[in-house]
C-alpha positions in Angstrom: 160.9 -83.0 42.2 160.6 -79.6 40.4 162.2 -81.1 37.3 159.7 -84.1 37.5 156.8 -81.6 37.8 158.1 -79.6 34.9 158.4 -82.7 32.7 154.8 -83.9 33.8 153.5 -80.5 32.8 155.2 -80.8 29.5 153.6 -84.1 28.9 150.0 -83.0 29.9 150.4 -79.9 27.8 151.4 -81.9 24.7 155.0 -80.9 24.6 157.5 -83.6 23.6 159.8 -84.5 26.4 162.1 -86.8 24.6 162.3 -85.6 20.9 160.3 -85.8 17.7 157.8 -88.7 17.5 158.8 -91.3 14.9 156.1 -93.8 15.3 157.2 -95.8 12.2 160.5 -96.8 14.1 158.6 -98.7 16.7 157.9 -102.5 16.9 155.3 -103.7 14.5 154.0 -106.5 16.8 152.0 -106.1 20.0 151.1 -108.6 22.6 147.6 -109.7 22.3 146.5 -108.0 25.5 148.1 -104.7 24.3 146.1 -105.0 21.0 142.9 -105.4 23.1 143.9 -102.1 24.9 144.6 -100.4 21.6 141.2 -101.4 20.3 139.6 -99.6 23.3 141.2 -96.3 22.5 139.7 -93.9 20.0 141.8 -92.2 17.3 143.1 -88.7 18.1 142.8 -88.9 21.9 145.4 -88.1 24.5 146.9 -91.1 26.1 149.4 -91.6 29.0 150.9 -95.2 29.3 152.3 -95.7 32.8 155.0 -98.3 33.0 155.2 -98.2 29.2 158.3 -100.4 28.9 159.9 -100.1 25.5 157.0 -98.0 24.2 155.4 -100.7 21.9 151.9 -99.7 22.7 152.6 -95.9 22.4 154.2 -96.3 19.2 151.4 -98.5 17.8 148.7 -96.0 19.0 150.7 -93.0 17.4 151.2 -94.7 14.2 147.8 -96.4 13.7 145.4 -94.2 15.5 147.1 -90.7 15.3 146.9 -90.6 19.2 148.8 -87.9 21.1 150.9 -90.7 23.0 152.8 -89.9 26.2 154.5 -92.3 28.6 156.0 -92.8 32.0 158.6 -95.5 32.7 160.6 -96.3 35.8 163.5 -98.1 34.2 166.3 -96.3 32.4 166.6 -99.0 29.9 162.8 -98.6 29.1 163.1 -94.9 28.7 166.1 -95.3 26.5 164.2 -97.7 24.2 161.4 -95.2 24.0 163.7 -92.3 23.1 165.3 -94.4 20.4 161.8 -94.8 18.9 161.3 -91.0 19.2 158.6 -91.3 21.8 157.7 -88.6 24.3 158.4 -90.4 27.6 159.7 -89.3 31.0 161.3 -91.3 33.7 159.0 -91.5 36.8 157.5 -93.6 39.6 153.8 -94.2 39.5 153.7 -94.3 43.3 155.2 -90.7 43.7 154.9 -88.9 40.4 151.3 -89.2 39.3 150.4 -86.3 41.7 152.3 -84.0 39.5 149.7 -84.3 36.7 146.6 -82.1 36.7 143.1 -83.5 36.8 141.6 -84.6 33.5 145.0 -84.2 31.7 144.4 -87.2 29.5 141.5 -88.9 27.7 142.9 -92.4 28.6 145.5 -93.5 31.1 146.9 -97.1 30.7 148.5 -99.1 33.5 149.2 -102.5 31.9 150.7 -105.4 34.0 152.2 -102.8 36.5 149.7 -102.4 39.3 151.1 -105.4 41.2 154.5 -103.9 41.3 153.4 -100.6 42.9 153.9 -99.8 46.6 150.6 -98.0 47.0 148.1 -99.6 44.5 145.0 -97.9 45.9 146.6 -94.4 45.7 147.7 -95.3 42.1 144.2 -96.3 41.0 142.7 -93.2 42.5 145.3 -91.2 40.6 144.5 -92.9 37.4 140.9 -91.9 37.4 141.8 -88.4 38.5 144.2 -87.5 35.7 142.4 -89.6 33.1 138.8 -89.4 31.8 139.2 -93.2 31.5 141.7 -95.6 32.9 142.6 -99.1 31.5 144.2 -101.3 34.1 145.3 -105.0 33.5 147.1 -107.4 36.0 147.8 -111.0 36.6 145.0 -112.7 38.6 146.5 -114.4 41.7 143.2 -116.2 42.2 143.7 -118.4 39.1 143.1 -122.1 39.8 146.6 -123.0 38.5 148.3 -120.7 41.1 146.0 -121.9 43.9 146.8 -125.6 43.0 150.5 -125.0 42.8 150.6 -123.2 46.3 148.4 -125.9 47.7 150.4 -128.8 46.2 154.1 -127.5 46.5 153.6 -125.1 49.4 155.8 -122.5 47.7 155.2 -119.2 46.0 154.1 -120.2 42.5 156.1 -119.3 39.4 154.2 -119.1 36.2 154.5 -117.6 32.6 152.9 -114.3 33.9 154.6 -114.3 37.3 158.0 -115.7 36.4 160.2 -114.4 39.2 161.1 -116.2 42.4 159.7 -114.8 45.6 163.0 -113.2 46.6 163.7 -111.2 43.4 160.2 -110.4 42.2 159.1 -106.9 41.5 155.5 -108.0 42.2 155.0 -106.9 45.8 151.1 -106.4 45.8 149.6 -109.4 44.0 145.9 -109.5 44.0 142.9 -111.4 42.7 140.1 -110.1 40.2 137.8 -110.2 43.2 140.2 -108.1 45.3 140.4 -105.4 42.5 136.6 -105.3 42.1 136.4 -104.7 45.9 139.0 -102.0 45.9 137.0 -100.2 43.0 133.8 -100.4 45.1 135.7 -99.1 48.3 137.1 -96.0 46.5 134.1 -95.2 44.4 135.6 -96.0 41.0 133.3 -97.1 38.4 134.0 -100.3 36.4 132.9 -99.4 32.8 134.0 -102.6 31.1 135.9 -105.7 32.2 137.6 -108.5 30.2 138.9 -111.8 31.4 142.0 -113.2 29.7 144.1 -116.3 29.5 147.8 -116.3 29.8 148.2 -115.4 26.1 145.9 -112.4 26.3 143.0 -114.3 24.6 139.7 -112.9 26.0 136.6 -114.8 27.2 133.5 -113.6 28.8 133.1 -114.0 32.5 131.4 -111.7 35.0 134.3 -110.2 37.1 132.1 -110.1 40.2 131.3 -113.9 39.9 133.5 -116.7 41.2 134.2 -118.2 37.8 136.3 -115.2 36.6 138.4 -115.2 39.7 139.0 -119.0 39.3 139.5 -119.3 35.6 141.0 -116.1 34.4 144.8 -115.7 34.3 144.5 -111.9 33.7 142.0 -109.2 34.3 141.5 -106.0 32.3 139.2 -103.2 33.4 138.2 -99.9 32.0 137.6 -97.4 34.9 136.2 -94.0 35.4 135.7 -91.6 38.4 132.3 -91.2 40.1 129.5 -90.3 37.6 131.5 -91.2 34.5 129.5 -92.1 31.5 130.1 -95.5 29.8 131.9 -95.3 26.5 130.5 -96.9 23.4 132.5 -99.8 22.0 
């Protein structure tokens, strides 16, 4: 635990935990939803990507926006991929290890398509807005009409492009709907600064996240959050 705390402190202080950053060695292409996240991040800011996978978003931000890009990834294969790209990433678990970061350590904290795989999603969301001035969270919407219809028609847990594991081997243990997430934010006093509804390919369309249509028609939700009293950013 002390080693993790030391590595977390290194990330928050801007020390490279994995080696020199070589952003040009990273993948050139980003998923459409990750590009939307990148567009919401200002140049030169300090960013922590939790569940960063192979580091594609971090590398893009470092290369295109001169961001001080840091990451946390649970899988060893993901950490290895990030290290090969010269990214500053530590191996860690969002459920346990976010408490090691000081408050306000980052300008933006990103949690993309990872919330549903955490054991304590409420605690994780609270930690995001504690350690970051802003948090960007995205997740698959279990309230999407296609999932509802599949469950009704077949009587089995749905498998889709976004939720492509069978029930017995899925990492997604806390699936939620857009409406569930909005209610959680209300309960813990987290401010929703911006919301985007997406299709399965990450293409955005405009629907009020508090309305029934977003919960029914969107396959993904993306939210910009801040703690109590945060000021809305300008986009």
